[in-house]
C-alpha positions, 0 to 999 in steps of 0.5 A, a space after each residue: 504108598 507105592 505098588 510094585 506091579 509084576 506081570 509074569 508070562 508062562 509058556 502055554 499050559 504051564 501056568 498051573 505048574 508055575 503057580 504051584 511052585 510059587 505057592 509052595 516055595 515063593 509065596 511064604 518067602 515073599 509074605 515074610 520079607 515083602 509083607 503087604 500083598 495087594 493082590 495075586 491074580 491069573 488071567 481069565 481073558 486077554 493075554 493068557 498064561 499071565 500072572 499078575 501080583 502087586 506088593 505095597 510099600 511105604 516108599 521106594 526105600 522101603 521096597 529096596 530094603 525089603 527086596 534086599 532082605 529077600 534076595 539075601 535069604 538062601 531060601 529065596 535063591 533056592 526058589 529062584 533056582 527051582 523056578 529056572 529049572 522048571 522052565 515055565 516062565 517066558 517073560 517078567 515085567 514090573 512097574 512101580 505105580 502109585 495111587 492117584 489123589 482121588 483113589 486115596 480119597 475114595 479109600 479113606 472114605 472122603 470121596 
């Protein structure tokens, strides 16, 4: 398993607006195409105006297939256009991460 960790930074006082648009338009599409949401969070302390979400995949090929299908969906293009017009997003980062062996053992209940 791999996880696509995404960190988005919004302008001050615009995070709620960004999250609302995502919840209405982006969330249903990502659930449809990406499937396994590991978590979706906003920050309370630390780097404020930050959204963090994680999507799980079997492997990099699974991720690429799912993201390509989403990119081909006209509704996704419409969401991206709306998000760009909203102008709340300042920075986007993503990392591909994988669990350690001891964490996998913990999840399996063998640790």
